[in-house]
N, C-alpha and C positions, 0 to 999 in steps of 0.2 A: 791830974785833972779828971773830972768826972765825964761820963759820956754825954750828959746833957750840955755841959759847957762846950765840949768839942763840937757837938751838933750845932749849937748856936753860933759859934765862931765860923764853922764851915758853911752854914747856911748864909751868913752875912757875906762872907767872901764870895760864895757862889753867886749871890744876887749882884754884887758889885761887878764881878767879872762878866756876867751875862749882860748887864747894862752897858758895859764897855764894848760889847760885841765880840768877846773871845769865843771861839768855837766850843760847843758843848763838850766834845771829847777832852779838850784841854782843861776845861773847868772841872770835869769829873776827875781827871788825873791830879790836878792841884789839890782839890779838897779831899780826895782819897788819901794822898800822900800826907797831907797836913793832919788828917784825922789819925792816921797810924802813928805819925810823929807825936801828936799830942797825947794819945792814949798809951802807945807801946814804947815810945822812946826813939831816939835818933838811930840807934843801931838797927832796930827792927825795920824802920822806914828805909834806911839805905840798903839793907839786905833785900827787901822787896823790890826796890828800884833796880837792883842788879839782876834779880832772877826773873821778874815778870816779862820783860821783853824777850828773853830766851825761851820761856815757856810758850809764849804766843807764837813765836816763829818756828818752834820745834814740834808743832802739832802735825802729826803724820796724816791726819784726815785732810789737811789742806793740800796735800800732794796731788790728789785726784781732781782738784778744782779746775786746773787748766784743761784737762781732758773733757770734763763736763761742758765747759764753755765751748771747746772746739767741736764736740759732738752736736751741741745745740746749734752752732753756726752751720755746721755741715748739714744737719737735718733741715734747717730752714732754707738753705741755699739750694739743696737738691730737690726740694718740694715734698719731703717726707711729711712734714707737719701739715701742709695743705692737703696732701693725699689722704692722710689718716682722718682728717676732718671731713673730707668729702665722702670717704668710705663709711664713716660712722653716720653721716647725715643721710646717705642713701639707705643704710641699714635700718635706722631708727626714725627717719624723718617723716614717715607716714603716720606715726602715732601722734596723739594730742600731746603737745609739749615736746615733741620728738627732737626739735632743733636744740633745745636746752639739754635734753638727755644725751643727744649725740655729741654735744660739746663736752659734757662731763666725761663721757666714755672715751672720746678721742684724746682729751687731755690726760686721762688716766692711762691710756695705752702709751702715750708718749712718755709720761712720767715713769712707767714701768720699763720702757726701753732704755731710757737714759739713766735711770736711778736717781733722778733729781726732780722732785716735784716743783721746786722753785723755778727751774728753767722751763718746765712745762707750763706753769701758770703765766710766766712772762711771755712765752711765745704765743700761747693760745689767747692771752689777753689782747695781744695785738691783732690776731687774726679773727677770732670769733666774736668778740664784744661788738665791733661795728656791724657784723652780720646779724647778730641777735637784736641789736637796736633797730636795724632797718626792717626786721621782721615783726617789730611791734613789742618786743620784750622791754620791760622797764630796766632802768640803769642798775638797780639793786639785784634784780634777778639775773641780768646778763653777767655781772661780775660774780655773783654767787655761783653760777653754773661753772665758771672757770675755777673759782676757789675751792669748790667741792671736790675737785679731782686732786687737789694738793692737800 
């Protein structure tokens, strides 16, 4: 079977599954497996179904994820996040646009301390976006100041 025929069949099946309300992850799994089956054959599709779950679970980078989550929780509950935000605000708050700059600096400091810019953006999004909005910053600029640190 050609790649175009497999694409047409997979696209049709994906559309039907999405209309039926099947979650997107399962739709991708079904059409991916079906595409490999149609193009590569049954043996290759079954080999991938056996190997891929193990490869995903055996990713050693995921071992550190619980510690990042724990450190983020610890930093938020002890006040480190708020303290770094207040320190950066006092340091840079006197300049024009200083609140936005201090948000970016504090989120960058927290990201450097944890090693995870995603957790930094999540925490500072909850803390600094409301303060930036109340200080008159627009929605896009407020979110951009946090995202710039990540």
